[in-house]
C-alpha positions as CSV (number, residue, x, y, z in Angstrom):
1,M,188.5,91.2,77.0
2,T,185.2,90.5,78.7
3,T,182.5,88.7,76.7
4,P,179.2,90.5,76.9
5,V,176.6,88.5,78.8
6,N,173.8,87.3,76.6
7,A,171.0,88.4,78.9
8,D,168.4,91.2,79.1
9,P,168.5,92.8,82.6
10,A,164.8,93.6,82.4
11,E,164.0,89.9,81.8
12,L,166.2,88.8,84.7
13,E,164.4,91.4,86.9
14,K,161.0,90.3,85.8
15,F,161.5,86.7,86.8
16,S,163.4,87.6,90.0
17,D,160.5,89.7,91.2
18,L,158.3,86.6,91.0
19,A,160.9,84.2,92.4
20,H,159.1,83.6,95.7
21,R,156.1,82.3,93.8
22,W,158.0,79.8,91.6
23,W,156.8,76.7,93.5
24,D,153.2,77.8,94.0
25,A,151.4,75.5,91.6
26,E,148.4,77.8,91.5
27,G,150.3,81.0,91.1
28,E,152.0,82.8,88.2
29,F,154.0,79.8,87.3
30,R,151.1,77.4,87.2
31,P,151.5,76.7,83.4
32,L,155.1,75.6,84.0
33,H,153.9,73.1,86.7
34,Q,151.1,71.9,84.4
35,I,153.3,71.3,81.3
36,N,156.3,69.9,83.2
37,P,155.1,66.2,83.2
38,L,154.6,66.5,79.4
39,R,158.1,67.9,78.9
40,L,159.7,65.4,81.3
41,A,158.0,62.4,79.6
42,W,158.9,63.6,76.1
43,I,162.6,64.1,77.0
44,D,162.9,60.9,78.9
45,G,161.2,59.0,76.1
46,I,163.8,60.1,73.6
47,A,166.9,60.2,75.8
48,P,166.4,58.2,79.0
49,L,167.6,60.3,81.9
50,A,168.6,57.7,84.4
51,G,172.3,57.8,85.1
52,R,173.0,60.6,82.6
53,Q,174.8,63.9,83.2
54,V,172.2,66.5,82.4
55,L,172.3,70.3,82.1
56,D,169.2,72.5,82.3
57,V,170.0,75.9,80.8
58,G,167.8,78.7,82.1
59,C,166.5,76.6,84.9
60,G,164.7,79.3,86.8
61,G,163.3,78.0,90.1
62,G,164.2,74.4,89.2
63,I,160.8,72.8,88.2
64,L,162.2,70.8,85.3
65,A,165.7,70.3,86.9
66,E,164.2,68.7,90.0
67,S,161.9,66.4,88.0
68,M,164.9,65.2,85.9
69,A,166.8,64.6,89.1
70,G,163.8,62.5,90.2
71,K,164.5,60.3,87.1
72,A,168.0,59.4,88.6
73,A,169.9,61.8,86.4
74,Q,172.9,63.9,87.8
75,V,171.5,67.4,87.0
76,T,173.1,70.8,86.9
77,G,170.8,73.8,86.5
78,I,172.1,77.2,85.4
79,D,170.6,80.6,85.2
80,L,171.6,84.3,85.4
81,A,168.7,85.4,87.6
82,T,170.0,85.2,91.2
83,K,166.7,85.1,93.1
84,P,165.1,82.2,91.2
85,L,168.3,80.2,91.6
86,R,168.2,80.8,95.4
87,V,164.7,79.5,95.4
88,A,165.7,76.5,93.4
89,Q,168.6,75.7,95.7
90,L,166.4,76.0,98.8
91,H,163.7,73.9,97.4
92,A,166.1,71.1,96.5
93,L,167.7,71.3,99.9
94,E,164.3,71.0,101.6
95,A,163.5,68.1,99.4
96,G,166.8,66.4,100.2
97,I,167.8,66.0,96.6
98,A,171.5,65.1,96.4
99,N,171.9,64.6,92.6
100,L,171.2,68.2,91.7
101,A,173.4,71.3,91.7
102,Y,172.8,74.9,90.6
103,R,175.2,77.6,89.3
104,E,174.8,81.2,88.3
105,V,176.6,81.2,85.0
106,S,175.7,81.7,81.3
107,A,175.5,78.8,78.9
108,E,178.3,80.5,76.8
109,T,180.7,80.7,79.8
110,L,180.0,77.2,80.9
111,A,180.6,76.0,77.3
112,E,184.1,77.4,77.6
113,E,184.7,75.7,81.0
114,S,183.1,72.3,80.2
115,P,182.9,71.6,76.5
116,A,181.2,68.2,75.8
117,G,180.5,67.8,79.5
118,F,176.9,66.6,79.4
119,D,175.0,63.7,77.9
120,I,171.8,65.7,77.7
121,V,171.1,69.5,77.6
122,T,167.7,71.1,78.0
123,C,166.8,74.7,77.3
124,M,163.1,75.1,77.8
125,E,161.0,78.3,77.6
126,M,164.2,80.4,77.6
127,L,165.3,81.3,74.1
128,E,162.6,83.9,73.7
129,H,163.9,85.8,76.7
130,V,167.5,86.4,75.6
131,P,169.0,89.0,73.1
132,D,170.8,86.4,71.0
133,P,169.1,83.0,71.1
134,A,171.4,81.6,68.4
135,S,174.3,82.1,70.8
136,V,172.6,80.0,73.4
137,V,171.9,77.3,70.8
138,A,175.5,77.2,69.8
139,A,176.6,77.0,73.5
140,C,174.3,74.1,74.1
141,A,175.8,72.3,71.1
142,R,179.2,72.8,72.6
143,L,178.1,71.6,76.0
144,V,176.7,68.3,74.9
145,K,178.9,65.2,74.2
146,P,179.1,63.8,70.7
147,G,176.0,61.6,70.3
148,G,174.2,63.5,73.1
149,W,170.8,65.2,72.9
150,V,169.8,68.8,73.2
151,F,166.2,69.8,73.8
152,F,164.6,73.2,73.2
153,S,161.2,74.6,73.6
154,T,160.0,78.1,72.6
155,I,157.1,80.0,70.9
156,N,156.4,80.4,67.2
157,R,156.1,84.0,65.8
158,N,152.9,84.5,63.8
159,P,149.5,86.1,64.2
160,K,148.1,83.0,65.9
161,S,150.9,83.0,68.5
162,F,150.2,86.6,69.3
163,A,146.5,85.9,69.8
164,F,147.1,82.8,71.9
165,A,150.4,83.3,73.8
166,I,150.0,87.0,74.5
167,V,146.4,88.2,74.2
168,G,144.9,84.9,75.3
169,A,147.4,83.7,77.9
170,E,148.3,87.1,79.5
171,Y,145.2,89.2,79.1
172,V,142.1,87.0,78.7
173,L,142.8,83.8,80.6
174,K,145.5,85.4,82.8
175,L,147.6,82.3,82.8
176,L,150.7,84.4,82.9
177,P,151.5,87.9,84.2
178,R,151.1,90.7,81.6
179,G,154.4,91.4,79.9
180,T,155.8,87.9,80.3
181,H,156.5,87.6,76.6
182,D,157.5,90.0,73.8
183,W,156.0,88.7,70.5
184,A,158.9,90.2,68.5
185,K,161.3,87.8,70.3
186,F,159.3,84.7,69.4
187,I,161.2,82.3,67.2
188,T,159.8,80.4,64.2
189,P,160.6,76.7,63.8
190,S,162.6,77.5,60.6
191,E,164.7,80.1,62.5
192,L,165.4,77.6,65.3
193,A,166.2,74.9,62.8
194,A,168.7,77.2,61.1
195,A,170.4,78.0,64.4
196,C,170.6,74.3,65.2
197,R,172.1,73.5,61.9
198,A,174.7,76.3,62.2
199,A,175.6,74.9,65.6
200,G,176.2,71.4,64.2
201,L,173.0,69.9,65.7
202,D,170.7,67.5,63.8
203,L,167.0,68.3,64.4
204,L,165.3,64.9,64.7
205,H,161.9,65.5,66.5
206,T,159.5,68.3,66.7
207,R,156.2,68.5,68.7
208,G,153.6,71.2,69.3
209,M,152.0,71.9,72.7
210,Q,148.3,72.7,73.0
211,Y,146.0,73.9,75.8
212,N,142.3,73.7,76.4
213,P,141.2,76.5,78.7
214,L,137.9,74.8,79.6
215,T,139.5,71.5,80.8
216,R,142.8,73.2,81.7
217,R,144.6,70.3,80.0
218,Y,147.8,70.5,78.0
219,W,148.9,67.9,75.4
220,L,151.5,67.4,72.7
221,D,150.7,66.9,69.0
222,G,152.0,67.9,65.6
223,D,150.7,71.5,65.6
224,T,153.7,73.8,66.1
225,S,151.9,77.0,65.4
226,V,152.2,78.4,68.9
227,N,154.3,76.5,71.6
228,Y,156.6,73.8,70.3
229,L,159.5,71.6,71.3
230,V,162.4,70.2,69.3
231,A,164.9,67.4,70.0
232,T,168.3,67.7,68.4
233,Q,171.4,65.5,68.5
234,R,175.1,66.3,68.2
235,P,176.5,63.8,65.7
236,A,178.7,61.1,67.2
237,A,182.4,61.6,66.7
């Protein structure tokens, strides 16, 4: 019996249509380029990447995956959108990055193939785009080794996040293409925490991400009302 794929075809198509723009730092994916140093430093500060086996779930065009490989990690990036993966593979090839590989496979399928196969798993800006985010959380928990770390980032669901992440980011400031996000799919910190607990992950760190449109600067702080990141750990055996 075939397991249904936990993906929304419309979401895959949306990001595939923009795949050729993934590495344009001033294009539609400019926010990802701008927040990537913050994400990378936060992850590396909690779980040093050098020498680790790292999995990036929902890697898209490879912005985070490449930067983690640049920290001397052995990185695998997975996604179900074919065109962004091809862009990621080509960019890594052109950059001559040997410690980075990509696969078109779901987290759930890979968890069956390689349980406890990675020291660190990242799943950033992806949970709000799948039909069953808890399934992805559970798969990430199965993929990480006992004692290993799993990092998530997503968007809170409340009136402020609607105003900032959709009206502000997509319509007023035009930081993202219209329709990038669906507010109903946003995930509250308590919902994500519950999914982590159900998957056997201990939630140890939470940070919010803020943006100043005048200075075009992003930073991390304790305010999780819109964008936020969590660091979880699978208990050691």
